[in-house]
C-alpha positions as CSV (number, residue, x, y, z in Angstrom):
1,M,53.0,-7.4,-7.9
2,R,50.8,-4.9,-9.5
3,I,48.3,-4.6,-12.3
4,Q,45.6,-2.2,-13.4
5,I,41.8,-3.2,-14.2
6,T,38.9,-1.8,-15.6
7,L,35.3,-2.8,-14.6
8,T,31.8,-1.6,-16.0
9,P,29.0,-1.3,-13.6
10,A,27.5,-4.5,-14.6
11,E,31.0,-6.4,-14.2
12,S,31.5,-4.6,-10.7
13,K,28.0,-5.8,-9.6
14,K,29.0,-9.4,-10.7
15,L,32.4,-9.2,-8.8
16,I,30.5,-7.7,-5.8
17,A,27.9,-10.4,-5.9
18,K,30.7,-13.2,-5.6
19,A,32.0,-11.3,-2.5
20,V,28.9,-11.1,-0.7
21,V,27.8,-14.3,-1.1
22,S,31.4,-15.8,0.1
23,L,30.9,-13.9,3.3
24,D,31.1,-16.0,6.4
25,I,27.6,-14.4,7.7
26,V,25.8,-15.1,4.3
27,K,27.3,-18.7,4.1
28,R,26.1,-19.3,7.7
29,A,22.5,-17.9,6.9
30,K,22.2,-19.8,3.5
31,T,22.6,-23.1,5.4
32,E,21.0,-22.3,8.9
33,G,18.9,-19.2,8.4
34,I,17.3,-16.3,6.4
35,I,18.6,-14.5,3.7
36,L,16.3,-11.5,2.8
37,V,17.3,-9.9,-0.6
38,G,15.8,-6.5,-1.6
39,A,15.5,-5.4,-5.1
40,S,18.2,-3.7,-6.6
41,T,20.0,-4.1,-10.2
42,T,23.1,-5.2,-8.0
43,C,21.0,-7.7,-6.0
44,A,20.1,-9.4,-9.4
45,F,23.5,-10.3,-9.4
46,I,23.4,-11.7,-5.9
47,L,20.0,-13.4,-6.9
48,E,22.2,-15.2,-9.7
49,E,24.6,-16.5,-7.2
50,L,22.0,-17.7,-4.5
51,L,19.8,-19.4,-7.5
52,N,22.4,-20.7,-9.4
53,R,21.1,-19.5,-12.8
54,R,21.1,-16.5,-14.8
55,V,18.7,-13.9,-14.2
56,T,17.7,-12.2,-17.5
57,E,14.9,-10.0,-16.4
58,G,14.9,-6.9,-14.4
59,Y,15.1,-7.5,-10.6
60,G,15.6,-3.6,-9.7
61,C,13.3,-1.3,-8.0
62,G,13.9,2.4,-8.1
63,I,16.0,3.0,-11.4
64,T,17.5,5.9,-12.6
65,I,17.1,6.3,-16.5
66,P,18.0,9.2,-18.7
67,R,14.7,10.9,-18.4
68,G,15.4,10.9,-14.5
69,T,14.5,8.7,-11.3
70,C,11.8,6.2,-12.2
71,I,10.7,2.6,-11.0
72,M,10.4,-0.7,-12.8
73,Q,7.5,-1.8,-14.2
74,E,7.4,-5.2,-12.2
75,M,8.0,-3.2,-8.9
76,L,5.3,-0.8,-9.8
77,D,3.0,-3.8,-10.1
78,S,4.1,-5.5,-7.1
79,I,3.5,-2.2,-5.1
80,R,0.0,-2.1,-6.3
81,Q,-0.9,-5.6,-5.6
82,R,1.1,-6.2,-2.3
83,G,1.7,-2.8,-1.1
84,Y,5.5,-3.3,-1.2
85,A,8.2,-4.0,-3.7
86,R,9.1,-7.7,-4.4
87,V,11.6,-9.1,-1.9
88,W,13.3,-12.6,-2.2
89,V,13.5,-15.0,0.9
90,F,15.8,-17.8,1.4
91,E,15.4,-20.0,4.3
92,K,18.0,-22.5,4.7
93,G,18.9,-22.2,1.0
94,L,15.5,-22.6,-0.3
95,L,13.4,-19.6,-2.1
96,R,10.2,-19.1,0.2
97,E,7.7,-17.5,-2.3
98,D,5.1,-18.0,0.3
99,L,6.4,-15.4,3.2
100,T,5.5,-11.8,3.0
101,L,7.9,-9.2,3.9
102,D,6.2,-8.7,7.4
103,Q,6.3,-12.3,8.2
104,T,10.1,-12.7,7.1
105,L,11.2,-9.8,9.1
106,N,9.0,-11.3,12.1
107,M,11.1,-14.1,11.7
108,M,14.5,-13.0,11.5
109,G,17.3,-12.6,14.2
110,S,21.0,-12.1,14.7
111,R,22.0,-15.2,12.5
112,D,20.2,-13.9,9.5
113,V,21.2,-11.4,6.7
114,F,19.2,-8.6,5.0
115,I,20.8,-7.7,1.7
116,K,19.9,-4.4,0.2
117,G,21.5,-2.2,-2.4
118,A,22.2,1.7,-2.2
119,N,21.9,4.7,-4.6
120,A,24.9,6.4,-3.1
121,L,28.1,6.1,-1.4
122,D,30.5,8.9,0.2
123,P,34.0,8.8,0.7
124,Q,33.8,7.9,4.3
125,G,32.0,4.5,3.3
126,N,28.4,5.4,4.2
127,A,25.8,4.4,2.0
128,G,22.1,5.8,1.4
129,I,19.2,4.6,-0.6
130,F,16.7,6.5,-2.3
131,L,13.1,6.5,-0.7
132,G,10.4,7.1,-3.6
133,S,7.3,6.0,-1.4
134,P,6.0,8.7,1.1
135,I,5.8,5.9,3.9
136,G,9.5,4.9,3.3
137,G,8.9,1.6,1.2
138,T,10.4,-1.4,1.6
139,A,14.0,-0.1,3.2
140,G,12.2,2.3,5.2
141,K,10.2,-0.5,7.0
142,A,12.8,-3.3,6.7
143,I,16.1,-1.3,7.8
144,G,14.3,-0.3,11.4
145,I,13.1,-3.9,12.1
146,A,16.3,-5.4,11.1
147,S,18.4,-3.2,12.8
148,A,16.3,-3.6,16.2
149,R,16.6,-7.3,15.7
150,G,20.4,-7.4,15.0
151,V,20.0,-8.8,11.8
152,N,23.3,-8.3,9.5
153,I,22.6,-5.9,7.0
154,V,24.9,-6.0,3.9
155,I,24.9,-3.3,1.4
156,P,26.4,-4.0,-2.0
157,V,27.2,-0.9,-4.0
158,G,29.5,-0.2,-6.8
159,L,31.9,2.8,-7.0
160,E,29.8,4.3,-10.0
161,K,27.6,5.5,-6.9
162,L,30.1,7.3,-5.2
163,I,29.2,10.9,-4.2
164,P,31.3,13.9,-3.2
165,T,28.6,14.8,-0.3
166,P,28.5,13.0,2.9
167,I,25.7,11.0,3.3
168,F,24.0,12.6,6.2
169,K,24.4,16.0,4.6
170,A,22.7,14.8,1.2
171,A,20.0,13.2,3.4
172,S,19.0,16.4,4.9
173,E,18.5,18.0,1.7
174,A,16.6,15.4,0.2
175,G,12.9,14.5,0.5
176,I,9.8,14.1,-1.2
177,G,8.1,17.0,-0.1
178,R,10.9,19.4,0.2
179,M,10.9,19.5,-4.0
180,D,9.3,21.9,-5.9
181,Y,10.3,20.1,-9.4
182,S,11.8,16.7,-9.9
183,M,13.0,14.9,-13.0
184,G,10.9,11.7,-12.5
185,M,10.0,10.7,-9.0
186,P,11.1,13.0,-6.1
187,V,13.1,11.0,-3.3
188,G,14.3,11.1,0.2
189,L,17.6,9.5,0.9
190,L,17.9,7.1,3.8
191,P,21.4,6.4,5.3
192,L,21.9,2.6,5.7
193,P,23.8,1.0,8.5
194,G,25.4,-2.2,8.0
195,M,28.7,-3.5,5.9
196,V,29.4,-2.0,2.6
197,V,30.9,-4.2,0.1
198,D,32.3,-2.2,-3.0
199,E,34.8,-3.3,-5.6
200,V,37.8,-2.5,-3.1
201,K,36.1,-4.6,-0.5
202,A,34.9,-7.3,-2.8
203,I,38.5,-7.8,-3.9
204,Q,39.8,-7.8,-0.5
205,I,37.4,-10.5,0.5
206,L,37.6,-12.8,-2.5
207,T,41.6,-12.6,-3.1
208,G,43.1,-10.6,0.0
209,A,44.7,-8.2,-2.5
210,E,44.4,-4.3,-2.2
211,A,42.5,-2.2,-4.5
212,I,42.9,1.2,-5.2
213,P,40.4,3.2,-7.3
214,I,42.5,5.6,-9.6
215,G,39.7,6.8,-12.0
216,A,36.2,6.5,-13.3
217,G,34.0,6.8,-16.5
218,G,34.3,6.0,-19.8
219,V,32.8,5.9,-23.2
220,Y,31.4,3.0,-25.7
221,G,29.8,1.3,-22.9
222,A,32.0,2.0,-20.2
223,E,30.0,4.9,-18.8
224,G,30.6,4.6,-14.9
225,A,33.3,2.4,-14.9
226,V,36.0,2.0,-12.5
227,T,39.7,1.7,-12.9
228,L,41.7,0.3,-10.0
229,I,45.3,-0.7,-9.3
230,V,45.4,-4.0,-7.7
231,K,48.6,-5.0,-5.8
232,G,49.9,-7.4,-3.2
233,P,51.4,-10.9,-3.6
234,E,51.7,-12.4,-6.8
235,E,49.2,-15.3,-5.9
236,N,46.7,-12.9,-4.7
237,V,46.7,-10.4,-7.6
238,M,46.8,-13.1,-10.3
239,E,43.6,-14.6,-8.6
240,T,42.1,-11.2,-8.9
241,L,43.3,-10.7,-12.7
242,R,41.5,-14.2,-13.0
243,L,38.1,-13.1,-11.4
244,A,38.3,-9.6,-13.4
245,R,38.7,-11.8,-16.5
246,S,35.9,-14.0,-15.6
247,V,33.2,-11.3,-15.2
248,K,34.3,-9.3,-18.4
249,G,31.5,-8.9,-20.6
250,T,28.4,-9.1,-18.0
251,A,25.6,-7.5,-19.1
252,Q,23.0,-6.1,-16.8
253,P,19.5,-7.8,-16.8
254,Q,17.0,-5.8,-18.6
255,T,14.7,-3.0,-16.7
256,K,11.7,-1.9,-18.2
257,P,10.5,1.2,-17.1
258,P,6.7,2.0,-17.3
259,E,5.0,4.3,-19.6
260,C,4.8,7.7,-18.1
261,L,0.9,8.2,-18.6
262,E,0.2,4.5,-17.3
263,C,2.3,5.1,-14.3
264,R,1.2,8.6,-13.0
265,Y,3.4,8.1,-9.7
266,P,2.2,10.8,-7.2
267,R,4.5,14.2,-7.5
268,C,6.5,12.8,-10.6
269,S,6.6,15.6,-13.0
270,L,7.3,13.4,-15.8
271,G,3.5,12.2,-15.7
272,E,2.2,15.3,-15.4
273,E,4.1,16.5,-18.3
274,A,3.1,13.6,-20.5
275,A,-0.6,14.1,-19.7
276,K,-0.4,17.8,-20.4
277,K,1.2,17.0,-23.8
278,V,-1.7,14.5,-24.7
279,S,-4.2,16.7,-23.8
280,G,-2.6,19.9,-25.7
281,S,-2.6,22.0,-22.7
């Protein structure tokens, strides 16, 4: 059997989240170990699955908005208060809000899971994440420690993030200190090790059907959408259709970027330009 489906970015994120929490390594960590969830707009949907409730606020960190690369107000506040972006820690299925990032990483091992979204995905299946902090931020710290300890790293990322440039080439060109100008925060790009879960992988995990992307983009709210052919045994394909229909209409939790004058993130041109407008210079 063969069908064609279209998913918006938010719908894809919901589908991917369902696949991530159904992974054996995640189910095991949920009952026996630790799941560390980083902030991202995709991970907001994973939090919904783990918390079993609707997330109505923005849970992203770095975000891309029409004016450029930016950061969510909640995460900017977290960085200023804690020194790092907020993370969510689940120990044996229970949310542990008392644990810091350092404490959590020191507790983690090969039976635990770190889930972190990405900003880029190349045709070879390699993912990368923006680093807006000059000292690497949460991802810069956590990825090295998680890799050293053998923690299972899962990277949920939609095909809307697909770029034609190999991740390692893109990473070699990026960097905060390399930029003479940036629309928004200049960033580095960190290649991510781990299991990438995109729409194709999600469908394989959830139903066993084969998904083949045939187009991307759209209008009237379908900007960033992906259109896929799904094929396989009728039972598998019909289950995919049921899942696709179940996520239709999914909306992205609201995100709130800071006002440029209040943020003044180092080396962000938008803050400098806003200050100049106010001063009249």
